[in-house]
N, C-alpha and C positions, 0 to 999 in steps of 0.2 A: 241451412242454418247459419246466421252472422257470426263471421269469427271472432267478434267482439267476445262471445262467451268464452274464449280462451284466456283472453286477459281477465275475464270475472274469475275463471277457475285459479288462474294463478295468484290472484289476490287471497282466494278464499282458502287455498289448499296449504298455506305456509302454518307453520307452529301447531296448537290444539285446535286449529277452526279448519283442518283438512277433511276429517269425517263429516261435519257440517256443512262445509262447502261442497263436498262430493253428493251429498243427500239433496242440497237445493239445486245445485246444477242438473242434477239427473231431472229433478221434477219440471225445471224450466225446459230442458230440452224434449221432454216428453210431452210438454202443453204448445210446445211451438211446430210440431209436424213438419219437420224440415223437407224440401223437396226432394232429397235422397231418397227419401221413402217410398218415392212413386216408381223409383229404379229397383225396389225391392233392398234397398240399403238404408240403416239407420246410423244416424250419429250416435257415438259413444265417447265417454272420457276413459282412456285406460294408460296405465304407467306401463312403458315399454324399455326394456334392458336388453343390452345387446352382449351376447357373449359374457355373462354376468348371471347370477342365481336371483339377484336382488337388486333394488336402487332401480335406476334409469331416469327418462324423461317423463314428464305427463303432457300427454299428446290426445286432442281431438280426431279422431280416428272414424271411419265408416265401417259397420260391420254388415256380413250379407248373411243369408238365411242360414247358410251351410257353416256359418262361424268364421268365415273369411275377415281377415283383417285388411283395411286399406289405408294407405297413407299418401298425402299430398307429397309434392317433389321437394317440396321445402322442408318438410319435416324429415324426409330420408336425409338431406343435406346437415340438418341437425344431429341427426343419427351416425353421419360421417358414413353415409351408403352410398353406393350409386343406385342411378335410376335402372332400373329393370329393364332388359330388352323388351321389345314387343309394345303395342299399344296399351296405353292408360285408359281410363275412365275421366269421361269429362263431367264434372256436377259443378253448376254455378259458376262455370267460368273456370273451374281448377281441375288440373289434372291429377288422377289419384293412380296410384299401382298396389296392387296385392303384393303384401309380403310371401304369399306362397310361390310367387313367379321369381322370387329372387334364387338363383342356380345355388343347390347344397344347401338351402337354409332349413332350418327345423323350428317349429313353433309350438312353445309349451303354454297355453290359456289356462289361466286361473280365474274363472268367472266369478268367485265370490269377491277375489282381492281386486279384480278388474285390472290384471297384471298381465303382461305378454313378456315371457322369456324367450327371445329370438337369440338363434346361435346360426351362425354364417360362418363359412369360409373367410380366410384374409384377403382374398381377390373381390370378395363382395363390397370391401371399401373401397372408399375415393383414396386414390394415392395422395402422398405428403413427399412434398419436395423441402429438403434441408439444406443448409450450406456447412459445411465446416469452419470453424472460425478461421479467420485469417488474421495474417500480423499487421498491425497497424503501424505506418510510418510515423516517427517520432517527429516532432517539428522543429522545423531548420532552425539553427541558430544563427543570428544574423552575423556576419564577419564585421569586425570594427578595423578602422584605417590602420594600417601598419605595414611594418616589411620585415624580409628575415634576408639575412644573408649567410649561406652554407660555404664554406673553405675546407680545402685538402690541402696540407704540403705535403711533398713525398721527397724523398732522396735516395739514390742508390749507389752502390759501387760493385760493380762485375770485373773480376781479373785488373782492377786497378783502374778501370776507366769510372768516372763518376758522372751521373744524371742527375737531375732535378727537375721536379714539376708543381705546379700548381692547378687547381680547379676551383672556380668560383662560381655561386648560383646566387644570383640578386632576384628577389622577388618583392612586389608591392602589391598590395591587395585592399580592397573597399568592397563594400555591397556591391557594385558591379561587376566583378569579377578579381582575376588577379593576373598579372605581368610579370614573367620572368625571363631572365636572361643569363646565359652561360657563357662561360670562357675558358680556356685552358692555356697554360703558360709552360713550355718546355725548355728546359736550358742543357746543352750538351756540347762539351769542347769549348765552353766559353761562350756559346751563341747562343741567345734565346730567341723563341719565337712564340708570338700568342695567336690564337686561333679562336674566333667565335663559334659557338656552337648551335646553340638555339635562342630565337627570341620569339616568345609568344604569349597571346594575349587569350585567357579563358573565358568564357561565361556559360554558366549552365542556366538552365530552365528547370526547376524542379518541379513544377506543375505539369509540364508535357514531356518530361523526362527528354529534353534535348540539349545539345551542346553545340556552342558556336567557338570556334577557335580561329584567332588569326596569326597569321605569321608561321613560324616553321611548325611543320606536322608531318605526319605519315599518313599515306592515304587508307582506305578500306581497301584489301585486294579479293575480298570475297573467299569462295572457296578453293577458287583454280589460280587466283592471279598471284603476283609478286607486290609486296610492301614497298614502296618507294617515297624517300623524303622529298618534300616540296616545300614552297612557300606560297602562301595563298590564304585560301578559306576554307575552312570545314566545319560544315553543317550537318548533323543528324542524331539519330537516336543515341542515349547513352544509358542503358539500364543500370550501369554503376549507381547513379544516382539514387536508386531505390535499390539497395543491396536485400532487401527481403521478398523484391519480388520475383515471382517463380514464373520463368518463360516458358518453360517447357510444358506441354500438355497436362492439366489436372487430371485426377482419376475420379471416377463415379462409380457409385456401388449401391446396391439396393437390396431390398429383401422385402419379406410380408411378415408382420407381426399380427397375431389374432386378436391379443388384448393390448392394452397399452403396456410399453416395455421401454428398457435402457439397450441403446445399440453403442457397444465399443468398437472402435474402427482401429484397426492393427496394420502397419504396412512392416512387412519384413520383421514382424514380434513386436515393433515398437508402438503403442499405442499413441494415437495423434488427435483421436476425438470421442467425446463421449456426450451423447445426446438421448433425450426424451421421445419416443415417436407415439402417437396415438395409434388405434388399429390399424389395419391394413398394409397396403403395399406402399414403400417409402423409398426414396431415392435421395441419398446424401453426395454433395458435388463437392468441387475443388476442395479434391483432397490431395496434397502434395506428395508427389512419387520421387523415390531414389533413382537416379540414373542409372540403366540397364533392366535386368529382369529382375522379378520379386513377386512376392504374394501380398495380396489382400483380403484381410479377413474382418469378417464381421460378426461379433458375438452378439446376440438377441437375448435379454434377458427378462423375463416377467416378474412382477411382482411375488409369485409365488417361488422364484428362484430356478423356475425352468429355462434350459438355455437352448437355442439353435444356433449353429455356427455354419457361416457362410463364407467359403474361400474361392475366391478368382484370380488367376493369375495377370500379370500385366506387364509392360516394356515400356520404358521412358527413355527417349536419346537425346542428348544435347544439341543435336543437329534439328531437333523438331522445336517449332514455334507453337504456342496454343492457339487455336482455332480463332481468326479474328485478329492476332498481335503482328503489329509490324517493325520492322527494324531497316532502318535506311539511312543512308549517308551520301553527301555530295562533296567533292574534293575539286578546288579550281585554282590553279596557282601555275608556277613554274617549276620543273624539275632541281634538285640540286644534286650537284656532282662534289667528289673529293670531300665528302664530309668529314669534320675533324682534321683535315689537311688545311682547307681553303676557307676564308669566312664567307667570302659573297661569289660561290660559283655556282650562279643559276644558269641554266639554258634549256630553252624550250618547253613553249606553254602545255600544261599537261589539265588533264581532266578527267575524272573518272565518277561513276555513281554505282550505288549497291542498294538493292532493295529484297528484303524477304519478308514472307507473309508467311502465316499459319492459314492456309487454304480449309484444312480442318486438322483435327486433332491428331490425325494419322498421315497427313500431307502437309509437305512446307515446299513455297517455290523460293527462288532465288536466282534474281536478273543482277548481272553486272557488264557494266560497259566500260571502257577506257581508250584514253588515246593521248599523244604526244607529238607535237608538231617535228617533223623531220625523223621521227620513229615509229615505234609501233603502235599498234591498234587492234581491240580485240573486244567482241561482245559473246555472250553466252549465256545459258541458263544452267542452273543445277535444281533436280528433284530429290527432298529425301521422303522416304516412304515408309512407314511403321507396317511390318509384314506380321499383323498379328499382335501375338504375345512374345515373339522369338527374337525380333531383331529391326534394324533399320536399313532400308535399301536406299543407295543414292545412286543418282546418274548425273553426268555432266555433258555438255554440249556447248561447243563454243566455236568461233570462227576470229581469226586473228592473223595479221601480217605487217611486213615493213617494207620499203623500198620495191614497190609495184609484186612484190610476191603475197602469196597468203595461203593459209592450209586450216585444217581443222583440228580439234582437241575432241576428243571422246573419252568417257572413263565411265567405270561403273565400281561400286564399293557393296559391301555388305560389312554389318556390325553386330556382334552380339556380345554384350555384358552380361554374364550371370554371377550368381555366387559361389558357383565351382567352375564353369568351364565359360572362357571368352574367347570369340574370335575376331578376326577384323581381316578382310580380304578386299583388295582394290586393284583396280585394272586400269592405265591410262595410255592412251595412243595419241600422238600427235605427228601429221604429216609433215613433208620436207619443209614446206613453207610456212608454217604457224609460228609466230612469236607474239610475243606478248610484251607487256608495260615491265621494264626495268630487266629485260635480258642482257641487253648493252652495258647498263650501267653495272649490273653486278658481275660482270665478267663469266656469266655461266654459259656452258655449251647448250645449244639448243638439243633436247633430249628427243627421242622417238618412242621409246615405251618405258613405263616404269609399273612394277609390279610388286606389289607388298602382300605378306601372308603373315600372319602373327597369331598363334595360339598359347592360352593360359590355361592353367589347370590349379585350382585350389584345393590341395591335398588336406586341409583342415590343419591337425597340429601335427601332421608330417612335412609341413612346408607350403612353398609352390614352387610351380616347374614354368616357364616361359620359351618359348621356339619363335624365333622371326626369320623369316628370308626376304631380302629385298635385291631386286634385279632392276637395273636402268642402263638402256642402252641409248648411245647417242647417234646423232647423224653424220659426225665428222671424228669419232674417236671409238675407241675399243668399249665392250659394255664393262660395266662395275657391278660386282655381285656381293654380297654381305650375307653370313650365315650366323645367328646368335643364340648360343644357349644358355639360360641360366636357371639357378637353383637357389631358393632361400629358404633357410628354417630356424627356428628358436630352438636352440640347444637346452633344453632341460631347464628354461627358467635361468641359465647361467651366461649367455650370451646370444650371437646371433651370427648363422654361418650362411655364407654366400659364395657361391661359385659362377663364373661368367667364362664361357668360352666363345670367341669370336673367329672366324674364318672370311677372309677378304680375297677375291680374286678379280683381277682386271689387268690394267697396264704393269702390276705388280701383286704377287701374292705374298699375303702374310697369316699367320697363325697366331693368337695371343689368349693365354688363361691367366684369370685372376680367382685366387681362392681368398677369401676376406673371413677372421672371425674377431668380431667386436664384443668386449663386454663393458657394462657400465657399472660403475660402484659411486656410491655417492649420489649427490642430485646433479652434479654437472662435469662429473669426471668420467672417462673412458679409457679403455686400453684396447689396441686393436693390432692384429699379426696380418700381412698380407704375404703371400707367396705369387711371385710374378713370373711367368714363363712366356718366351715370345720366340717366333720362329720367322725370318724374311728379311728383307733388306731394309735398312733403316730402323730396324726395331731395336728398342733398349734390351740392355743382356737382363738375363733372368737373375732373380736376386731374393731376397727375404727383408722384407721392412715392418719394423715395430713401430708404433706411435703411443705415445701415452699423452692426455690433453686434459684440461679443464676448461671449458667452454666459459667465456666470458658472461656476465649476468646481463639481462634486458636493463638494470639501471647501474649506477656506479658499482664496481668492483673490477676483480681482475681475473685474467685468462691467461692461459698458456698451450705450447705444445713443443713436445721434443719427439723426433723421429731419427731413427739411424737403421740403414741397410748393410747387407754383406758385402754390398761392392764398396763401402766406404762412404756412400752419399749419407747427408745428415739434413736436419731441419730444426731450427731452434727459434721459438716464436714466443714473444712475449706481449701482452695486452693490458693495458688499463684505461677502464673507462672512468672519466671523473665526471663531476657535477656539470662541467662545462667542456672539456676537451677530451677527446679519446685519442692515446698514444699507441703504437705498435712498432715494436722493433724486432727484426727477424735476421740472422745469420744463416747461409745455408750451402749446400755443394751438391751440384747434380752434374752427371755425366761429365766430369772435369772441370767444370765452371763453379767457382766460388764468388760469392757476394753476401753485401749487405742491404739491407733495407731499413729505412725508417718512415713511418707515417703518422701524420698529425691531424685531426680535423677536428672541426664544431662549427658554431653558429653563432650570430649575433641576433637578436629579435629586437624589434620595435612595435611595442604595441599598448595600450592605454596610456602612453605617455612616458614608460620606461623603456630603457635599453638595457638588454639583459645577454650576458653570456651563457648560452647553452651548448648540449651537445647538438650533434647535426640532426636539422630538421626534415624529414623525408617527405612529411606530409603536413597535415594541418596540427594546429597546436592552440593552445590557450593559456591565460593569466587567471590565476585562481586568486581571490581575494578574499583574505580570511579576517575581515576588519582590523588589521596592524598587529595580530597577535602573530608572535616569532614561534618558530621552532614547532608549528603543527604539522601532523603526518598526514598527507594529502593521498586519497586512495583510488584509484583508476579499477574498476571491475575487481573491489575487495582486494586488491594488491597494491601495497604501499611505492608510491613513485617518486616520491618528492616531497620536502618540508619546505614550510614556508621560511622567509627570511626576515631582515630586522624590521622591515616594514608590513610584514605580515602577507607577503605574495609569493607565488611559488609557479613557475612555467611547467606545463605538460605539454612535451614536443612530440609526443607518438601518438596522436589522437587519429582515427579513421574516419576519412572524410564522409560525410552521409550516413555514417552510422551511429546509434545511439551509443556513446560514451559515458558510461555511469560512473561518476565521480562523488566521493564522499569524505567527510571528515568525522571524527569520533568526539561526540559530545564529553565524554570522559576526559578526551585530550585538551579540552578548552580550560581556563581560567573561571573560578569559580565567581567571578564578577561578570561574567557573560552570560547572554541567553541566544540561543540559535533556534530560531523558526522552522528549520528545514536542514537535516544534515546530509541531505543526498541532492541531486540534481543531473539531469541527464543533456547532455551538450552533443549536437548534431551539427560539427562546423560544415561550412563548404569545402571545395576541392582546394588544398594548400593556401587556408586562410587562416586568420587568427581569429579567436572570440574570446572574451571576458566573461568570466564565472565570479560572479560576487555572493557569497554564502550570506544569508538574511541574519547577521551577527549584531547584537547591540550590546552595549556595555551596562551592567546594570551594577546598583549597590544593594546588596540584599542583608538582610539581619533579622535578627529574632528579639523578642520582646513579651513580657507575660502582661496580660491584661487582668486587672482586677477592679470590683466595684468600690466606692466608698466604705462599703460594709466589710471590705477585705476579702470577699469571695472572688473566686476566678469568674471571668466572664464565661458564660457555658460554650462547650465544644458545640460547634455547628454556626456559631454565631457569624454575621457576614459583617467584614471588615472593609470600608472605602477610605483606601489612604492613598494621598498623592496621585491620583488619577487609575490605581488598580483596584482590582478587588480581590479579597482573601477571605480564607475560613480561619475559625479559631479551633485549633486542636484542644487535648485535653489538657487539665488545668490551666485555661487561658493561656497557653503557648502559641504565639502566631509568629509566622513568616511572611515577609513582605521583601520584596525585590524593588522596591522604589523610594530608598532612604534618600534623604536630602539633608540639607542644613538645618533642618527644622521644621518639621510638618505636622500640621492638625489632621486627625483623623476621625472617623466616625464608626463605633460598633452598634448591631441592631440584631436581636432576637424576639421572635414573638412581638409582644406592645411594648417590649424595653428598648431603649435608646440611649447612648451615652457618647459623649464625645472625650478624646483625650490628645496628646501634643508628645511628638517625640523629639529629642534633641537632635543635635548634630552629631553624626556617629563619628568615632576616629578616625583619623585619615589613614593609620599604620595597619588598620584590619579589614579584610576585604568580606568578612562574615561575621561584625561584631553582634555580641549580645547586650541588647540595651538596656536589661534588666527589667525591674516590675514597672510598670505604668498605671497610672490610677486614671480611670476611665470614669467621667463623672456627668451626672443628667443635669448640670446646669450648663449655662453658656461659657463659664470660663473652665478651660482644659488645665489641667496641672502636670507637670512634668516632674519627674521622678525616679529614684530608681531605690528600690527597698532593700 
């Protein structure tokens, strides 16, 4: 039988023609004598529902002499069913499969209604793969040309000896990137000395998540190397460009739904996704995971409210990369010596490279190589393997040396971070000749063996306790060993109690204990008491110290701190955060030394043609333009952070680079003669650059008047008014509001088949929202102005 009959059936079976169409099609099928009849099968039109008592799909099927029902593979796909295992039946070049061969299937056939009610288990359906909704990165806000200058001035006097200093950082930026230069000046005993710190140009590639740095920088040491300052070229991956990007392996969860259902996904009790799924097996991937051990729970709920809960444990570690994700860096230049003591002390060519890749979600490989002329060189690999849902196992093997000697570094580690128990174990061993980049520059003793063991236990409302043990032996000196025990607990919501006991053995042995109790009162105030006890050479005497403090706010405001100890030591500090300058003054006595200190810091910014004095600019910033309206509060993440100046501008100096910074103004704060198209915007500035945000505000002249016809009746409510380029509607009693008043303008009103014209005179200049009185709207060409 030709498949065209199916299209005919679809057209006839809609609405009131369902019965007539079915009867007509049945007669046509009987007359056609399909080829399937030769094999003992006859074509029939049947309605098939799956796991439902009624409804379903209308399909042309083959019926056998024993009542069996055969469907084409394409029709099985329409029903979201898997093709049964085993051979099918070929009819006219099409493969048919019997519904009875579906594992676990049960058929109820209503011959009178020509309806098949098919009940199958969830495994009989084709699987569905869904993706958890991800975070979309906001559009990058282009940097405007500009500059900033951070400065810090300090002076102090200790036992009569006065010293001073200044720190400055200049940054120049534009769309290609940012160039920064910093220097420090010290003055002591009448002698001043200035030192250049860093000179660096940074350019980011947001689409590829890479960064190019020219000038002073710090190399990427990998998991086992030493970080070294150098001048040269750095190029590599920078995941900080996408703060929303999850680099650790994402979770995958699945289950089976027998009927259409809704699936809620919970990670450690927090719902992160809710999606609808069709019947059958389903898989939801790209689910974010918290670091450490946790539970993933699926709640499958059908239309009748029936639930099934699927729980599976997981483990996610920060040392793992998602499968297929790579992280690399290349550093080439010359090593820097005596940083902050000399401006241009560079010696020895340096090169290092680091590459990490997630081979699978459970295996991450890292390779690292480094060398410096006339100094050390090293190369090695590091593996991180997830051990089921329990933790991450890591292993390190490297070879390195210098001055004709070489050796090996090997290490193994285990990490488990759970909601109740956390463990960290690591063991590293280096042979006598092993050296790596930075050993000589840092003045470090070559180590032989390093052992770390740390355990933490979460006691819920009873607090938390942790124990750490570190032992390191050296090739040329006595070993060092530290044992540290700490306990923290919240005391009946009245404060926080912390106890720390530490014991160190080595060239000298000493023990110390700290007991701290802190209670907060108010939004920014706290009171803390510390009991300090110690024993051993060079340790401070035991004492009791009490401190009361008020933290300075993020914006302008005051902060202070007062401390006093039983030993006679004290500390008094006051801080004032202004709109452009922060000032801090401190006087203290400690172990027989008395001193005073003063600190002043702030910044100058040049952006959008304005030179402004602001507080220190540690990151990115913005100029917000509110169309010349002064005194308007500007909000960052719904918190007021600035007010516009006399020119209607405000500086936001604490924006986060590459992150969405949500700024807004309140329309209620704007004058009545303004209109704002949007009171919110999202800024995503580049690294340490400035952007300009202009709110779409226009100044308007609004007012009201009452429109009446020549008969004295009000123009009916709902009438359309076209006035000075705007369109408005008439309210009750002819009252009309427009925001386009000018020095005298003609308008037109229309309703139904009626139309009239009017003219409004110039508004009084001193009234921002004038009432222009009653205006006559005439049907003639001459408009009349007047107030009654």
